[in-house]
N, C-alpha and C positions, 0 to 999 in steps of 0.2 A: 489358565496357562499364562505365564508371564510374557510380556511383549518381546523381550530379547530372545526368549526360547522359541517363540513363534517365528521370528525373523530367521533365526538359525535353522529352524526346521525347514522353512521353504527353500533356503539356499542349499541345504543338505539334499533335499528331494530333487532339486534341479541338477545337482552334481550327479546324483544316482542315475537320473534319466540320461544325462549326457554320456554316461559310461555304457549305456545300452542302446546306442544309436541305431544298430541294426534292427532291433525290435521296435524301436520308436518309429522307424520308417514303415514297418508293416502295420502298426496300429494307426498311423496317420493315413495310410492308403485306405484302410477300411473306413475310417471316419469320413474322409473326403468322398468316397464312393457312396456311402449311406446318406450323407448330407445332400449330395447332388441328386440322388434318387428321390429323396423325400421332398426337397425344396427347389429342385431345378439347378441348372448350371450357372445362373447369373449371380455373381457374388453381391451385387448391389441390392438384390431382393431376397437373398438367402444368407442371413447373418451367421448361421451355423457353418455354412460352407466357407464364408469369409474368415471366420476364426480358425477353421481347420487349415486353410491355405496359409494363413499367417504362421501357424505352428509349423507347417511343413517348410516354409521359407526360413524360419528361425533355425530349424534343424538341418538346413542346407540340403534339402531333398532335391534331386535332379528335376529339372522342369518337365522332362518327358514323362517321368513317373507321375508327377502331379497332374499333368494334362490327361494322361491315360486313365487315371483314377476317376476324374470328372466324367470322361466319356463313357466309362463303364457304368457309372451311376446314372447317367442320362440315357443309356441304352444305345449310344453310338458305337460301342464296342462290346463284345461278349465278355463276360466275367462271372465270377462267383457271386451268388446272391446271399449277402450277409444279413442276418437277423439280429436285432438288438434284444438282449435279455439281461435282467438284473437279478442277482442273488443277494440274499441277506442272511446274516448269521452273527454269531458271537465268537470272539477269540478268548484267549486266556485273560483272566482278570475281569471278565464281563465286558470287554471292549466290543462295541458294535461295529460291524463291517457292512458296507455296501460295495458290491463288486459288479461293475458294469462290463458286459462282454459283447462281442460281435462274433457270430459264428455261422458256419454253414452246416453244423451238425450239433444240435442241442443235446443229444444223448451223450456224445463225447464230452461236451463242455461241462454239463452238470456232474458227470462222473469225475472229471478232473478237479473241479472246484470242491466237490464234496470230499474227495481224497485229501486235498490240501488242508481243509479245515480239520478233518479227523486226525491226520498224522501230526498236527501241530497244536493239539489241545483245544480245538474249537468245535463248533457245531453249526452246521448249515440249517438255517431257519426257514420259515414259511414266508410267503409274500406279506409284507406289512409288519413283520416282526420287529424290525428296527428302523424302517424308513421314516417313521414318525419322529425320530430323534434328529433328523437332518432337514435342512431347508435349502432348496435350490436358489443360487444367487450368482451374480457377477461379483468377482473378487479381484481386487487390485492391491498389490503391495507396492508402495511408492516411497521414494526417498527425496526429501526436499528441505532446503533451508529457508524456504518462504514461510512467512508467518502463518501459523495454523489457521487463524481466522480467514486469511486470504484463500487458503486451500479449501477450507470448508465452503466458502462462497463458490469456488470453482466446481467442486464436486456436486453440490446441491443444484447449481444451475445446469449441470450436465445430466442430471437425472438420478444421481446416487441417493441412497437413503441414509447412509451412516459413514462417519469417519472416526477411526479408532487410532489413538496415538500408541505407538509401540516403543517410544523412547528414541533418543539420538537422531531425531529427524525422520525416523521411519514410521510409516502409517499404513493402515489397512482401510481400503474403501470398499463399501458393500452396496449393492443395488439389485434390482430385479433382473432376472436373466435376459429379458428382452431389451434392457437398457445398456447392454455391454458395449456396443459400438458407440453410442452417444457419450457414455462415460469416458471411454478410451480417447475419443476425439477431443473431449473437453480437457482432459489431462495433457494430451500432446500439444494442444494449442496453447496451453498455459506453460509449456516447457517444463512440466513436472516429470521427473524420471520414473518410469514404470519398471520395477525390478522383476515383477512377475504378474501375469493376469490370466484369468480363466473364468469360464462358466462352470461352477462346481457345486458340490453338495457340502454344506458347512454344518457341522454339528451344532445344535442349539446350546448344548452344554458339554464340557469336557470331563471325562472321568480321570481320576488319578490312578496311575499304575504303580504298583509296588516295584521297587528296583529288581526284585527277584523274578519279576514277570516280564520285564522289558525285553529281554532277549527272545522270549517265547513269542511275544507279539510281533517283534521284528521278523522272526523266522516265518511266521504265518504270512506276513506281508510279502516277504521275499519269495515264498513258495507260490503265492498267487500271482505275483508279478512275472514269474518265470513262465506262466502258461500263455500259450500263443493267442488264445481267444480273449484274454483279459485286457480291457482297455483302460479302466480306471478303478482305483480302490479308494474308498473314503472310510475313515475311522473316526471315532469320537474321543481320541486320546492323542497326545503328542509323543513322538518318538525322538 
């Protein structure tokens, strides 16, 4: 996938997320609750919670909602007990899908996810059927006019593994999932603009989609995104 299209894709996805702010709040509340339940309510010792809180602040979530989500996760308030579950499958054109969900009713969730796949020309697979095509990583899209060699020195010293030039001063930084905070801190201290960052699943290789199937793949993505229990969708093709 060409660098400029990858940059356009990440901006497009951010715009789509902004358009769905109501659902974003719901997903963030679930993520904060689960992160606090699994790792505790201290952001300094719980990187997953720190990242979720940062996302909530970027989305302008009210502070009381954020605080209540942490309290529900740590047991200080009653709340729904969400369970994490991942579904794998193939969409039109053989595009691989990883679908991360948080749910209080697995029967409902699997039914809805299976229906989304089947009505949009896809197939829900078994555990491990496509996950081997993806790698968990910290991912940063940055923009800077600093010399690339200087940026490379910054990202390596902060714990990153790779720096990929996307053209026009735009770059992608990759590292291990547990290095997210150290990489981000290194970039911020160097005053390098971070356009987007996340701990994500990145496809090892991208598949080419025929123009005739682009709309079908996008329809499946849209259908899955509309489900309340879906948190994140990862695919091995660019839309």
